[in-house]
Structure formats: C-alpha cells, structure tokens
C-alpha positions in Angstrom: 0.0 0.0 0.0 1.5 3.4 -1.0 2.3 5.9 1.7 2.4 9.2 -0.2 0.7 10.7 -3.2 3.9 10.5 -5.2 3.7 6.7 -4.8 0.2 6.5 -6.4 -0.3 5.5 -10.0 -2.0 7.8 -12.5 -5.1 5.6 -12.4 -5.3 5.8 -8.7 -4.9 9.6 -8.7 -7.7 9.9 -11.3 -10.0 7.7 -9.1 -9.2 9.9 -6.1 -10.2 13.0 -8.0 -13.5 11.4 -9.1 -14.3 10.4 -5.4 -13.4 13.9 -4.2 -15.7 15.4 -6.9 -18.5 13.1 -5.9 -18.1 14.1 -2.2 -18.3 17.8 -3.1 -21.4 17.2 -5.2 -23.1 15.3 -2.4 -22.2 17.9 0.2 -23.7 20.7 -2.0 -26.9 18.6 -2.5 -27.1 18.0 1.3 -26.6 21.8 1.9 -29.4 22.7 -0.4 -31.9 20.6 1.8 -33.8 22.8 4.3 -32.5 22.5 7.8 -29.1 21.2 6.9 -25.9 23.1 7.1 -22.8 21.5 5.8 -19.6 22.0 7.6 -17.5 22.1 4.4 -14.7 24.4 5.0 -13.9 27.1 2.6 -10.3 27.1 1.3 -8.0 29.3 3.3 -7.5 32.8 1.9 -4.2 33.2 0.2 -1.6 35.5 1.8 -1.8 39.1 0.8 2.0 39.4 0.7 4.2 37.6 -1.7 7.1 35.5 -0.4 9.6 37.9 -1.8 7.9 40.8 0.2 8.0 38.8 3.4 11.7 38.0 2.9 12.5 41.7 2.2 10.6 42.8 5.3 12.4 40.2 7.4 15.8 41.4 6.1 15.0 45.0 6.9 13.9 44.1 10.4 17.1 42.1 11.0 19.2 45.1 9.7 17.4 47.4 12.2 18.0 45.1 15.1 21.6 44.6 14.1 22.1 48.4 14.1 20.5 48.7 17.5 22.6 45.8 19.0 25.9 47.2 17.8 25.1 50.5 19.5 24.7 52.6 16.4 23.9 56.1 17.7 21.7 56.9 14.7 19.4 53.9 15.4 19.1 54.4 19.1 19.3 58.2 19.4 16.4 59.4 21.6 14.2 56.4 20.8 13.7 55.3 24.4 12.8 58.6 26.0 11.2 60.3 23.0 13.0 63.6 23.9 15.1 65.7 21.7 18.6 66.7 22.8 19.4 70.3 23.8 22.3 72.2 22.4 25.2 73.2 24.7 24.1 76.8 24.6 20.5 76.0 25.6 21.7 73.9 28.5 24.0 76.7 29.6 21.1 79.3 29.5 18.9 76.9 31.6 21.7 76.4 34.1 22.3 80.1 34.4 18.6 80.8 34.9 18.3 78.2 37.6 21.4 79.5 39.4 19.9 83.0 39.3 16.6 81.8 40.8 18.3 80.0 43.6 20.5 83.0 44.3 17.4 85.1 44.8 15.8 82.5 47.0 18.9 82.2 49.2 19.3 86.0 49.5 15.7 86.3 50.7 14.6 88.6 47.9 10.8 88.7 47.9 10.6 89.6 44.2 11.8 86.2 43.1 8.4 84.9 42.4 9.3 81.5 43.9 7.3 80.7 47.0 8.0 77.1 48.1 6.9 75.5 51.3 10.5 74.7 52.2 11.6 78.4 52.0 8.5 79.5 54.0 9.1 77.0 56.8 12.8 77.7 56.9 12.2 81.4 57.5 9.3 80.9 60.0 10.9 78.1 62.1 12.7 79.2 65.3 14.8 77.0 67.5 12.8 75.4 70.3 13.9 76.0 73.9 14.7 73.2 76.3 11.7 74.2 78.5 9.3 74.0 75.6 10.6 70.6 74.6 10.1 69.3 78.1 6.6 70.7 78.2 5.7 69.0 74.9 7.2 65.7 76.1 5.1 65.8 79.3 2.0 66.5 77.3 2.6 63.5 75.0 3.3 61.2 78.0 0.0 62.3 79.6 -1.8 61.7 76.3 -0.3 58.2 75.8 -1.2 57.3 79.5 -4.8 58.2 78.8 -4.8 56.1 75.6 -3.4 53.1 77.4 -6.0 53.5 80.2 -8.7 53.4 77.5 -7.3 50.2 76.0 -5.6 51.8 73.0 -8.6 53.8 71.7 -7.7 57.5 71.4 -11.3 58.5 70.5 -12.4 58.2 74.2 -10.1 61.0 75.4 -12.7 63.8 75.3 
C-alpha cells in the first residue's frame, strides 16, 4: 500500500479525483436541503503578501536590530525617551537661569516669584527652647497614658 501521493499511479490519482468530486457534489446537495448546514470548510485565503515581500521585510527588520545591537547612535538616538537633545548653549542658558533663581531665594529677595513650602518654613521656624521641649514631652506622655488607660482607643479621650 503506497504511503504518499507520489507513490500512487496515475489511475489511482484519477480515481481519487473522481471520489473527491462526488463528495463535493453530495455535500452541495445536502446543503441545499432545508434545515441542513454542511460543515464544508472554505479554502484558506491566500496570503496578501508575496514570499519575496516577506523576505524583504524580514531582512529590513534584521538590519534594524543589528544596528541597535551594535550600538549605532543613529538607530538608538532618543528612541527610548522620546526627547530631543538640547544644544550646549541651551543647557547653559537653563543652568544660568536656575542659578539666578536659587541666588534670589537664598538672598531672601521677595521679588523672586518662587514661594515654596521649604523656604517659607525655613524662615518661620525658630529653635525650640529646652523648657518648651520638656513641656511637649510631658503632654505627650500624659496623652499616651490616657490612651493606654482606655485600652488603646484615642477616641475616648474627650
């Protein structure tokens, strides 16, 4: 018994074609009967790209990855961050402007336009005296004693 189509004789191949045509004819007749749906599969759609196009696209992708892997600056330049690079002159102008802003802040100039919480608290904060620290510590100890007496619930203090 032959194992592959190439092992079949011409007569056997012709007989196989006749049987296949009969099967297709019977399936179409069965499908035309009301209430019957045949499960004959439609042939798969052919590829929209030719083999040559797929090979060309594959080669282009391989070339792009090779460029990236060898560290080519033109292939990887600003791709990951999406940012453009600044010129040296632009970086210098930004640096000088930042230094000028910080100089105004440190000198205490009110016209700087920068009002951050850090600068406001640094100016308003005064050193705490030892007596005030002792007073606050005593108040906290008293508060925690009340919390422990109420079994850990601070809401019952009032």
